[in-house]
Structure formats: structure tokens, C-alpha cells
C-alpha positions as CSV (number, residue, x, y, z in Angstrom):
1,M,139.0,123.2,111.3
2,K,139.3,119.4,112.3
3,L,136.6,117.6,114.3
4,E,137.9,116.1,117.5
5,K,136.4,113.2,118.6
6,N,136.7,113.2,122.2
7,W,134.1,112.0,125.2
8,F,131.8,115.1,125.0
9,Y,131.2,114.4,121.3
10,S,130.4,110.6,122.0
11,F,128.3,111.5,124.8
12,C,126.3,114.0,122.3
13,I,125.9,111.5,119.6
14,A,124.7,108.8,122.2
15,L,122.5,111.2,123.6
16,S,120.7,112.2,120.1
17,I,120.5,108.5,119.1
18,A,118.7,107.6,122.4
19,G,116.5,110.6,122.1
20,M,115.5,109.5,118.6
21,A,114.9,105.9,119.8
22,Y,112.8,107.0,122.5
23,I,110.7,109.1,119.8
24,L,110.4,106.4,117.8
25,I,109.6,103.7,120.5
26,T,107.0,106.1,122.0
27,G,105.3,107.0,118.8
28,V,105.1,103.4,117.7
29,S,104.1,101.7,121.3
30,D,101.0,104.2,121.7
31,V,99.5,103.2,118.7
32,Q,97.8,100.4,120.4
33,G,96.0,102.6,123.4
34,N,95.2,101.3,126.6
35,Q,96.9,97.9,127.3
36,E,97.2,95.9,130.3
37,Y,100.9,96.1,130.6
38,P,101.6,99.5,128.6
39,Y,105.3,99.3,129.1
40,A,105.9,95.8,127.5
41,M,105.6,97.2,124.0
42,K,108.1,99.6,125.0
43,G,110.5,97.3,126.7
44,M,110.4,94.8,123.7
45,L,111.0,97.6,121.2
46,I,114.1,98.9,123.1
47,L,115.1,95.2,123.4
48,F,114.8,94.8,119.5
49,F,117.1,98.0,118.9
50,F,119.5,96.7,121.3
51,L,119.7,93.4,119.7
52,T,119.6,95.1,116.1
53,W,122.4,97.4,117.1
54,A,124.5,94.7,118.7
55,G,124.2,92.4,115.7
56,V,125.3,95.1,113.4
57,N,128.1,95.7,115.7
58,F,129.0,92.0,115.7
59,F,128.8,91.5,111.8
60,A,131.1,94.8,111.2
61,L,133.9,93.4,113.6
62,L,133.3,90.1,111.9
63,S,134.1,91.4,108.6
64,A,137.0,93.4,109.7
65,R,138.6,90.7,111.3
66,I,138.0,88.4,108.4
67,G,138.9,91.2,105.7
68,I,135.8,90.8,103.7
69,T,136.1,94.3,102.3
70,A,139.6,93.5,100.8
71,K,138.0,90.3,99.0
72,L,134.9,91.9,97.8
73,R,137.0,95.1,96.1
74,K,136.5,93.3,92.9
75,Y,133.0,93.4,92.6
76,Y,132.7,97.0,93.7
77,K,130.5,97.9,90.6
78,Y,128.1,95.3,91.2
79,F,127.7,96.1,94.8
80,S,127.1,99.9,93.7
81,G,124.3,98.7,91.5
82,M,122.9,96.5,94.4
83,E,122.9,99.6,96.7
84,V,120.8,101.7,94.4
85,V,118.5,98.8,93.8
86,Y,118.2,98.4,97.3
87,V,117.6,102.2,98.1
88,F,114.8,102.4,95.4
89,L,113.2,99.0,96.7
90,I,112.8,100.6,100.2
91,L,111.8,103.8,98.9
92,I,108.9,102.1,97.0
93,L,107.9,99.7,100.0
94,A,107.9,102.9,102.3
95,F,105.6,104.4,99.7
96,A,103.4,101.4,99.7
97,A,102.9,101.2,103.6
98,R,102.0,104.8,103.8
99,V,99.5,104.3,100.8
100,F,98.1,101.3,103.1
101,V,98.3,103.1,106.0
102,I,96.4,106.4,104.6
103,R,93.9,104.0,102.8
104,E,92.9,101.3,105.5
105,L,93.1,103.1,108.7
106,P,90.9,106.3,108.7
107,M,91.5,109.1,111.1
108,D,88.6,110.5,113.1
109,L,88.5,114.1,112.9
110,E,89.3,115.2,116.7
111,S,90.8,118.5,116.2
112,D,89.5,122.5,115.7
113,Y,88.9,121.6,112.0
114,K,86.2,119.0,113.3
115,T,84.1,121.9,114.0
116,Y,84.6,123.7,110.7
117,Y,83.9,120.3,108.8
118,E,80.6,120.0,110.7
119,I,79.5,123.3,109.8
120,A,80.5,123.5,106.3
121,K,78.3,119.9,105.9
122,M,75.4,121.3,107.8
123,L,75.6,124.5,105.6
124,K,76.0,122.3,102.5
125,D,72.9,120.1,103.6
126,G,71.0,123.4,104.5
127,V,70.3,122.3,108.2
128,L,72.2,124.6,110.1
129,Q,69.5,126.7,111.4
130,E,67.6,123.1,112.7
131,K,70.6,121.2,113.9
132,G,73.7,123.5,114.2
133,E,72.5,124.7,117.9
134,G,75.7,126.7,119.2
135,Y,77.4,126.9,115.8
136,C,75.5,130.0,114.6
137,S,77.3,132.0,117.6
138,Y,80.7,130.1,116.9
139,I,80.5,131.6,113.5
140,G,79.6,134.8,114.7
141,M,82.6,134.8,116.9
142,F,84.9,134.9,113.6
143,P,83.6,137.8,111.5
144,I,85.1,137.8,107.9
145,Y,86.5,141.2,107.0
């Protein structure tokens, strides 16, 4: 079975890329909360993604026109090694960024687990009867079988 690249295929690919870009843009731009201009960050990110895409396409067309791939074939092993180094470097930087975010940006407990956390803390401290107004009935709603 051979894949035919027609207009519908291109439309589906473009739609999926637009959807992923929208998810990424809204996820990143909602981090700052309320802003005076709430769509300014989204617009800048869309512009940045477009300029990045246009730049990559421009350099790909330029390298194809000049014939860079034919000139660089003699350095194939060198570039393969550099590619491995780049992948490891990106993975290490992504891991470091993730650890930084986890350590430096603590999250507030804002879910159902906050109630469980508070009940467990009061049980541990032995103050559930005095400070746990309403929590005893909450515990009673979920009996352990």
C-alpha cells in the first residue's frame, strides 16, 4: 500500500500542526495569569512560530539550491556523531529545566487531594477533633470496606 499525498493529506497534516501549536501556545501563555493584554503573549508566540517555520524553510531551500548536502557527504560520520551529541545535550538541558521548575516553582494543592492532605496532617498532629470542622463527616462519607 502506497501513501498518496494529495490535498486532503496536506490539509490533515496542517490541521494537526495548527492544533499542536495552539495547545502549546495556550499552555505557555496561560502561565502568567491575568494580564492587561491577554492576547499579546499568544500573538507573539504565533509570530515566533511562524518566523521560525519560515526561517527553517528558507534555509532548507537555500541549502538545496546551493547543493550543500552534496558538498557535506564526505563529513557524514562527523555529522552523525554531532547529531548524537546534540540529542544528548538537548535531553540533558530538558531534564535540567524540568528539575529547576519542580524545585523552584512549588505548586499549591488545589484539588481533591488537598482535602485528603489536610485531613492526614490533622490526624498526624492529633488536632482533627478541634480544628477539623466538617472533616469528620467527610471521612464518614467514604467508609473503608
